[in-house]
C-alpha positions as CSV (number, residue, x, y, z in Angstrom):
1,M,0.2,-18.2,-30.4
2,T,3.0,-19.3,-28.2
3,V,5.0,-16.4,-26.6
4,S,8.7,-17.0,-26.3
5,T,9.9,-16.1,-22.8
6,P,12.9,-13.8,-22.9
7,S,15.8,-14.5,-20.7
8,W,16.8,-12.2,-17.8
9,V,19.8,-11.0,-19.9
10,E,17.5,-10.2,-22.8
11,L,15.2,-8.1,-20.6
12,M,18.1,-6.2,-19.2
13,G,19.2,-5.4,-22.7
14,R,15.7,-4.2,-23.6
15,H,15.6,-2.1,-20.5
16,A,19.0,-0.5,-21.3
17,A,17.7,0.3,-24.8
18,S,14.8,2.2,-23.2
19,D,17.2,5.1,-22.7
20,M,16.9,5.7,-26.5
21,L,13.1,6.2,-26.5
22,Y,11.0,9.3,-26.6
23,T,8.4,8.5,-24.1
24,S,6.0,9.9,-21.5
25,A,4.2,8.4,-18.5
26,A,2.9,9.0,-15.0
27,L,4.7,7.4,-12.0
28,S,2.7,6.8,-8.8
29,Y,4.6,5.5,-5.8
30,R,4.5,4.7,-2.1
31,Y,7.6,4.3,0.0
32,V,8.1,3.6,3.7
33,A,11.3,4.9,5.1
34,R,13.3,3.3,7.9
35,T,11.8,5.8,10.3
36,G,8.3,4.6,9.4
37,D,7.5,7.8,7.6
38,V,5.4,7.2,4.4
39,D,6.2,9.2,1.2
40,E,3.8,8.8,-1.6
41,G,2.9,10.8,-4.7
42,T,2.8,11.0,-8.5
43,W,5.2,12.4,-11.1
44,E,4.5,13.2,-14.7
45,F,7.5,12.9,-17.0
46,W,8.8,13.0,-20.6
47,H,12.0,11.4,-21.6
48,G,14.3,11.6,-24.7
49,P,17.6,10.2,-25.8
50,G,20.8,12.0,-24.7
51,N,19.6,12.5,-21.1
52,Q,16.6,14.6,-21.9
53,W,14.0,14.9,-19.1
54,R,11.0,16.9,-18.1
55,I,9.6,15.9,-14.7
56,E,6.6,17.6,-13.2
57,R,4.5,17.4,-10.0
58,S,0.9,18.4,-10.4
59,G,1.8,20.5,-13.5
60,Q,4.8,22.2,-11.9
61,P,8.1,21.5,-13.7
62,I,10.6,20.2,-11.1
63,L,13.4,19.1,-13.5
64,I,13.9,20.1,-17.1
65,R,17.1,18.7,-18.6
66,N,18.7,18.5,-22.0
67,G,22.1,16.8,-21.7
68,E,24.4,18.8,-19.4
69,L,22.0,21.8,-19.2
70,A,19.4,21.4,-16.5
71,F,16.8,23.6,-14.8
72,S,15.5,22.6,-11.4
73,W,12.7,24.1,-9.2
74,R,13.9,24.9,-5.7
75,D,12.6,27.3,-3.1
76,G,9.9,28.6,-5.3
77,E,12.2,29.5,-8.2
78,M,13.7,27.8,-11.3
79,H,17.5,27.5,-11.1
80,R,19.9,26.8,-14.0
81,N,22.4,24.0,-13.4
82,T,25.2,22.6,-15.4
83,G,26.9,19.2,-15.1
84,H,25.6,16.2,-13.1
85,I,23.1,17.1,-10.4
86,Q,21.4,15.2,-7.7
87,L,18.0,16.6,-6.7
88,H,16.7,15.9,-3.2
89,L,13.3,17.0,-4.5
90,L,13.2,13.9,-6.7
91,K,13.8,11.5,-3.8
92,P,13.1,8.8,-2.7
93,I,11.4,7.5,-5.9
94,S,11.5,9.3,-9.2
95,P,11.2,8.6,-13.0
96,L,15.0,8.5,-13.1
97,L,14.8,5.1,-11.5
98,F,12.6,3.6,-14.2
99,V,14.4,4.4,-17.5
100,G,18.0,5.2,-18.5
101,P,21.4,4.8,-17.0
102,E,20.4,5.7,-13.5
103,S,17.5,3.3,-13.2
104,F,16.9,0.6,-10.5
105,L,18.5,-2.0,-12.8
106,S,21.6,-0.1,-13.8
107,P,24.9,-1.7,-12.8
108,S,25.7,1.3,-10.5
109,T,22.5,1.0,-8.4
110,L,20.3,-1.8,-7.2
111,S,21.2,-4.4,-9.7
112,K,24.7,-4.9,-8.3
113,N,23.1,-6.0,-5.0
114,T,20.5,-8.4,-6.5
115,T,20.3,-11.7,-8.3
116,P,17.4,-13.2,-10.3
117,A,15.3,-15.6,-8.2
118,R,13.4,-17.2,-11.1
119,S,12.8,-17.0,-14.8
120,P,10.6,-14.1,-16.1
121,I,6.8,-14.7,-16.1
122,E,4.4,-13.1,-18.6
123,T,2.0,-10.6,-17.0
124,Y,0.1,-7.4,-17.9
125,V,0.2,-3.9,-16.4
126,N,-2.6,-1.6,-17.4
127,G,-3.2,-3.6,-20.5
128,R,0.5,-3.7,-21.6
129,R,2.2,-7.1,-21.9
130,A,5.2,-7.3,-19.6
131,W,7.6,-9.7,-17.9
132,S,7.8,-10.1,-14.2
133,M,11.2,-10.7,-12.6
134,I,11.8,-11.5,-8.9
135,M,15.2,-10.4,-7.7
136,N,16.7,-11.5,-4.4
137,S,18.5,-8.8,-2.5
138,T,22.0,-9.7,-1.3
139,S,21.9,-7.0,1.4
140,H,18.4,-7.4,2.8
141,E,16.2,-10.4,3.6
142,E,13.6,-9.5,1.0
143,N,13.0,-9.8,-2.7
144,I,11.9,-7.2,-5.2
145,E,9.7,-7.6,-8.2
146,F,10.5,-5.7,-11.4
147,V,8.0,-5.8,-14.3
148,I,9.6,-4.9,-17.6
149,D,7.4,-3.7,-20.5
150,D,7.6,-6.1,-23.5
151,E,7.5,-3.3,-26.1
152,T,9.6,-0.5,-24.5
153,G,11.8,-2.1,-21.9
154,L,10.6,0.4,-19.3
155,I,10.1,-0.7,-15.7
156,L,6.3,-0.6,-15.5
157,R,6.1,-1.7,-11.9
158,T,8.2,-2.5,-8.9
159,G,7.5,-3.6,-5.4
160,S,9.3,-5.1,-2.4
161,S,8.2,-8.2,-0.5
162,S,8.2,-6.1,2.7
163,D,5.6,-3.8,1.2
164,K,7.9,-0.8,1.9
165,L,8.0,0.1,-1.8
166,Y,5.4,0.0,-4.5
167,A,5.5,2.1,-7.7
168,E,3.8,1.8,-11.1
169,L,3.8,3.6,-14.5
170,T,0.6,4.6,-16.1
171,D,-0.4,6.4,-19.3
172,V,2.8,5.2,-21.1
173,N,3.2,6.7,-24.5
174,T,6.1,6.5,-27.1
175,Y,6.9,9.0,-29.9
176,E,9.0,9.3,-32.9
177,N,10.2,12.6,-31.5
178,L,9.2,15.3,-29.0
179,P,9.4,19.1,-29.6
180,D,12.6,20.8,-28.4
181,E,10.6,23.0,-26.1
182,V,9.6,20.0,-24.0
183,F,13.2,19.8,-22.7
184,D,13.8,23.5,-22.4
185,W,12.8,26.3,-20.0
186,E,11.8,29.7,-21.3
187,G,10.5,31.2,-18.0
188,A,12.2,33.2,-15.4
189,I,15.5,31.9,-13.9
190,A,16.7,32.6,-10.4
191,P,20.1,34.4,-10.2
192,P,22.8,31.8,-9.3
193,T,23.8,31.5,-5.7
194,V,27.5,32.0,-4.7
195,K,27.7,28.2,-4.2
196,E,26.3,27.5,-7.7
197,R,28.5,30.0,-9.4
198,S,31.6,28.5,-7.6
199,R,31.1,25.2,-9.5
200,D,31.1,26.8,-12.9
201,P,34.5,26.4,-14.7
202,E,34.3,29.8,-16.4
203,H,33.6,31.4,-13.0
204,L,36.6,29.6,-11.5
205,R,38.8,30.8,-14.3
206,Q,37.7,34.4,-13.8
207,V,38.2,34.2,-10.1
208,H,41.7,32.8,-10.6
209,E,42.5,35.7,-13.0
210,M,41.2,38.2,-10.5
211,A,43.4,36.6,-7.8
212,E,46.5,36.8,-10.0
213,G,45.9,40.5,-10.4
214,A,45.3,41.1,-6.7
215,T,48.1,39.0,-5.3
216,P,50.9,40.9,-3.6
217,R,54.3,40.6,-5.4
218,Y,56.1,41.1,-2.2
219,W,56.0,39.1,1.1
220,P,58.8,38.7,3.5
221,T,59.0,35.0,2.6
222,G,57.7,35.0,-0.9
223,V,54.1,34.7,-2.3
224,S,51.8,32.1,-3.9
225,F,48.0,32.0,-3.6
226,T,44.8,30.0,-3.8
227,P,41.4,31.7,-4.5
228,I,38.8,30.9,-1.9
229,S,35.8,32.7,-3.4
230,G,35.1,35.6,-5.8
231,D,32.5,37.5,-7.7
232,P,33.6,38.4,-11.3
233,D,30.6,40.8,-11.6
234,T,31.7,43.0,-8.7
235,G,35.4,42.1,-8.4
236,E,35.0,41.0,-4.7
237,L,37.6,38.4,-3.8
238,V,38.9,36.3,-0.9
239,M,42.1,34.3,-1.3
240,S,44.6,32.3,0.8
241,L,48.2,33.5,0.6
242,H,50.7,30.6,0.8
243,V,53.2,32.5,2.9
244,N,55.1,31.9,6.1
245,G,52.6,31.9,9.0
246,H,49.6,31.8,6.6
247,A,47.5,34.7,5.6
248,S,44.3,35.6,3.8
249,L,43.6,38.7,1.7
250,A,40.1,40.1,0.8
251,R,38.9,43.0,-1.3
252,W,35.5,44.4,-2.1
253,P,34.3,47.5,-4.0
254,L,35.0,50.7,-2.2
255,G,31.9,52.0,-0.4
256,A,30.2,48.6,-0.4
257,Q,30.0,45.9,2.3
258,P,31.9,42.6,2.0
259,T,29.7,39.7,1.2
260,L,32.1,36.8,0.7
261,L,34.1,37.0,4.0
262,D,33.2,34.0,6.0
263,R,33.0,34.6,9.8
264,Q,34.9,31.3,10.6
265,L,37.7,32.4,8.3
266,T,38.1,35.9,9.9
267,Q,38.0,34.3,13.4
268,R,41.1,32.3,12.6
269,Y,43.3,35.4,12.4
270,P,44.3,37.4,15.5
271,H,45.7,40.2,13.3
272,S,43.9,42.2,10.6
273,T,45.0,45.3,8.6
274,E,42.5,47.3,6.5
275,W,43.2,49.9,3.9
276,S,41.6,51.3,0.7
277,D,42.6,52.7,-2.6
278,D,40.6,54.6,-5.2
279,R,38.6,51.4,-6.1
280,W,38.8,48.8,-3.4
281,A,38.6,48.2,0.3
282,W,41.2,45.6,1.4
283,R,41.7,43.4,4.5
284,L,44.8,41.5,5.2
285,M,44.5,38.8,7.9
286,T,47.5,37.1,9.4
287,I,48.4,34.8,12.2
288,S,51.5,36.8,13.2
289,A,51.7,40.6,13.2
290,L,53.6,42.2,10.3
291,D,55.6,45.3,11.0
292,E,54.4,48.6,9.4
293,D,57.2,48.5,6.8
294,D,56.2,45.1,5.6
295,V,52.5,46.0,5.5
296,R,53.4,49.1,3.3
297,R,55.5,46.9,1.0
298,V,52.7,44.4,0.7
299,Q,50.2,47.1,-0.2
300,K,52.5,48.7,-2.8
301,S,53.2,45.4,-4.5
302,I,49.5,44.7,-5.3
């Protein structure tokens, strides 16, 4: 039986369509960095349409993702993330580069710097029929082989002519569907860090509302503000006041210690005034000293 050789464009189309598959595989890789350091290892992964991922290392889940919701393993704990995330734990080579919109052959990554060197050639990888493409790099004096699975469009193997990169998929399986729990995490979740919370739109909205309620209505030259950081759970808040001479205002629960005041921020201001009410401890930091009457009017206007 004569096998019709697909064109490079057809193979790119098959690869793009691999993003719609339910599939699983193991990825083994070896990568030599510019420093000469060698990074090698194996990932196990499951993938589904709609940016669904489960990526493990030796049975430990590292990334579990279902659309915009993702859980990532960092510092010995599972963290919940939202939106687009880039995980250093998955670098330099990960399953994300072998299937889907972030793969080696996506327009936004390696393919924009490569051109086909020859027509595809039929080959086999672990018993699976595939097509080998050689791509010339426009930015380096080397070429890279990509072997595309005939059935699924996955990148089954890739390697550079410099021998600095070699990676291969094994145990490739496809499914009609995968259970929902594959792409969800039911275990313990680490509490979000201040930095993680600061990226959440709802957190930002709550901090802005807190800052509106805490902003002085009086300043000798008028007042506007920008929140710097805040904790809706405790009410602690740090904000920049857009006033003549610049100023920052902080508050934290009475009897507690401030946790959001950055040392570099406080060191900018030569003048600081502190007071408290029945709920909050306050600190007003200014470049120029305010007279006592203005300080009292600022306090009473909050």
